[in-house]
N, C-alpha and C positions, 0 to 999 in steps of 0.2 A: 275740402268741396264736395258738391254733391254730385252723385253719378247716378245714372240709369245703367244698373250693371248685373249679370248673373256670375253667379259661383259654382256655377254647372252647366251643362247642356239642357236647356230647360223651356219649356214654352212661355208666352207671354203670362200667363199668370201667376207665376214667382218669379214677376221681375221684381227688382229690388233697389231703393232708392240708397246707395250706400258712399259714406262718407270719405272720400278715399285721396290722397294726398297731392295737390297741386303739379299738372308735369315740370318738370326744368329742362331747360334748352339742353337739347346734346348734341346736336351737328351746329354747324357755321350756318346749317341752309333753314336752321327750325324758328319757327314763329311759333310764339305762345298767343292766343285768341279768345279774349275774354266772351264768351256764347252768349248771344241775343235769342236765337233761335234758329231751331233743329230738325230735319222732316226723317219722319222713318220712308225705308223702302222694305219692299219683300223679302229682298235680300239680305236685312237686318235681321228679321225677324228670323228667318230659315237658316242664319248662320249658327247665333246664339241655339236653337232649337237640335244644332247637331250637323244642318246637311252636308257641311265641308270639311268635317273631323277630318276625312279620310286621306284628305289630298291638303287639308289646311288643319293643322289641329289648335286648338286657341287657347291661350293662357289666362288663367282665373285669378284674381276676376274679371271679365272680358266688358270693359264696356264698350255700349251698345250706340249704334248710330253712327253715318259717313258724313251727311251733307251737313252743314252749317254755315252760318253768317256771323258777324259779331266784329270784335273791333278790337286792333292790334294791340296789344299791353306789353311784350315784349319782341326784339328779334335776336337772331343767331350774327356774327360777324362778318358773313359772307353775304346777309342778305340789305338790297340799296333800296330796293323797291319798294318797301314798305318802311313805313316807320310808327310809333307810338301815336294810339290816336286814329289809325286809318281804319276806315273800315272797309271788310272784308268781306266774301265769302267761295267757298270751295268746297271740297269731297275729301273725306280719310280716305288712307289703304284700308281697305277689308281684315289685312293682317292687325292693324294698330285700333281701330276702332275710336269712341269715348265722344261721338259729336255731341250727343244726349246727357253734355256734361258742363256744368259753368266756367271751366275752363279747358279748353281742347291744345293740342301740340301737332300740329300739321307744317310741311315743306314749303317753300314759297314756291315750289314748282306747281303746287296745288291749288294756289291761292289766286284771285284778282282782285282789281277795289270794285265794290259795290255802288254801283250807280245811283247816282238820288232819286231815280223814277222807282226805285223798287223799295219797297219796306223791309227788316230783315227777315221778317215770316214769309214773305214773297221770295225774297232771294234763298234762303235755303229748303224751300220744296224743290228747286229748278236743276243743282249738279250734277246727281246723277240719273234723272229721267231724262231732263233734256239732254244732255251730251249726249247719252246713247240713243235715243230718239236720231238728234242729228246725223252722227255717223253712223247709224243705219241706214237712213235715207241717203246721206252723201253717196256709200256705195252701193243704194238701188240707182239712184242718176247715173252714173260710173256705168254701171253694167248695163243698165237697158238702154237698147238702143235707141236713142235719140234723145235718149233721159227721161225723165219723170214730166215735161209740161206736155198737159193737154192729153194725158194717160189717166185708168181710171184704176185707180188707188182702193184699196180694200185694208181699213185698219179696225177692228175690230177695239170695242170697251173705250170710245174716242170720247168719255170723262173719268178714265181709269188715270193712273200717274204716269205712265208713259205715253199711254196712247191718247190723252189730252194735247201735250203737245208735237204727237207725231201728225196728227189730223191739221194741227196750224201750221207746223213747217210742210207736208204736202199738197195743202193750198197756196199758203203767203210766198213761201221761200221756194219751191221750186213748181209751182205753176201747175200741179195737178188738172186735170180736165174735170173729172170727179171722184169726189171723195165718198166713198160709205164708210159707215161704223154702225154698232151695235151698241144699245145701251135698253139698260133694266126700263119698267114703265114711270117710273118715278122722277126721270131723271132726264125724261123726252123733251119736256117744257124749258130743259135748260141751257140747251150748247147754247143759244145763243148768249144768253146771259155769263156764262164762262169762258166762251173761246170767241166769242163777237160775232154776224151778222154773214153769212157767206162760206163758213169757215167748209163745213159738211153739206153735202149737197143731198145727202140721202144716210137719214135716221131709221135704222128698224129697232124695235123692241124686241129682243130676241127671248124675254118672256112669252111671249104672246104672238108672233109671227114668225114666218119658216125663213131663214135666208136662203137657200135654195128654191125657193118659189118665188122671191123678189130681188135675186142678183141671178141676171141671164148668165146661164153657162157658159163659161169659154170667154168672159169676157171682159177679166179684173187682167191689169198687166204685173203689178204690184200688189202685193199680199204682206203687210206686215203684222206677226203675230206676236202682241204679245200677251196673251191668252191662252196657249196652249189648242188655237183649235181650226189650226190649217189644214190638219190632214181630214179635220167634219167636214169641210168645207174644201175642200181640195177640185171638186167639179168646175169652183168658179172661175177656176186661170186658164188663162189662153195657152194654147202649147207655146212651148217656149219663155213661160211667164215668171218671174222670180217671186221664191216665197224667203222672205228675209225672220229668221226665229230667235226670241230671246228668253225663249220657256223650252225650249230644246236642247237634252244635251250635246255639247260641241263637242268636236274632234277632240283631241288631244293636242294636238297644235295650236288650238286658240285657249285652251286652258293653261298651258304653259305660259302664256302672253303675260296672264295676271297670278299665275298661282305655279313658278318655276321651281319651287322645290319638292312638286309629285311625284311619287315615283314611277320611274318610265314603264311599269307594268302597268300602271292605274293608265297611264296617258295612250299605252296604244290599244288596250281593250278601249276606249273613250274613241278611239279609230275606228274600232272596230263598228263599234255600234254609228257608229256617225257614217258611214259607209252604206252600213243597213239601212239609214234612213236617207239617205241620199239617193236610193235604188229604190224606195219605194216612191219617192215625188216625181223620179224618173217615170216610173211607168205610167204616172199619169201625165206626163208633157212636161212636168215644171223643173225648175231648178231650184233644189233647195240652199240656204244658208245660216248654218245655225251658228250666232256670233257672241261672243263675248269683247262687249266693247270698253275700251280703257279711257279713262281721267285723267286730263293735261292739264295744264293751264291754257294752254288754245285753245283745247273747247271749250272749258267755262269762260273765257274771252268773249268768244263766238257767242256763246250763251247769254252774253251778257250785252252785246254790241245787239243780238237778235230784240233783246227784250226793251232796250231802249228808243230802239228804232219801229217800235209796238209791233214787228210780226212774230214774237210770242209773248202769252199772255201764260202769268202762272196761277195754276188751279191752286187753289186752297178749299178743300173741303171740312175740314175738321181740325181745331185747335187744341191743346191742354196743357196748363202749366206746369213747372216739373214736379212741384208738389202734388198735383193730383195723380198721386200713383196710380189709382184706380180708371180714372178716366184712359193715363195712358197704356191701363195693361187691356182696357176695352180695346181701343182703339187697335193696338198690335194683335188681337185677337180677329179681328175684321181683318187687315190686312193676311194674315197667315192663312183665315179663311177663303181670301182672292173673291170674294164678293161684296157689293154693296157699297162697296168706298167709293167718293169721292174725289179726286183729284190727289192729293196729298195730304198726308196728317203731321202736324207741324208742332214740338215741342216749345213753347215760350219757357226761358228761361225762368225768368218771375216778374210777377206782377208790376214791378217798377222799373222795368226793363224797357226802351223807347222797342218799339214792333215795329 
């Protein structure tokens, strides 16, 4: 089978299409899926570049990608919820990877049935970003007194991968009173097109406007940081307000949830760094939670239900066929740079497959 892969830690310009063996069932709970579409997350390109090599060394060739949507080909003997021909979507574990391949082997605990209302391209764009956003906002809703209903929420990068889902959840699921976001000039007119009317109450063009002048100091109850800018804009937070960051290095305890084999010494260093970050936000009167969200069936199933109900719209800004290696390299280079992208980038396995 063809697979987007790397033979060493490297940047997107060196990604390759390799002819690798089709995976075989190795566990009673395994499901072999013929992939129709798969998306790329920032974590995918950073992992391939070696960002986790100290905590989780890769085995090469390493197949890239976690999010995917496709059709069940074969199931393990313990799998009862899926049968051959079912249309499914889900997320592979970071240690395995391989969604950007013609076939992917995945545990049944990480899959759900794809709703008919979602195309394979849309479904493939959702698992990582949508489950991450859902779990983070669910946490905020539980921690903030009175929940998020009626509160002022600041989510920069509102047309990015995670941000585009988070703003929808804040308004449509948790009833935030005011949702503020930032985008670049070219995206200003695309908010309603991609998210639907009324999701965002204040849109700031961060390339031309000053966030600190347009967002009142001490007015934000919840700041969801998907872009690494929470300290830059910390003065907008109310005293006691909550910042949840998915870009700040988390504590060792958080990392151990998804990487249990990380050496104890590294976990302790991460705990110290987390304490320093906590103190910095406390000094400004805010609370920081740097989180690592985990993806399982229940999370993906909730996302699927929200999509069916129209509360979450998939935002796909760019696609490429698997055989368009240069197009994939270019898009992944943009993702690694962290600027300019709109929603998710999705790879379609072949032109002949249903999307």
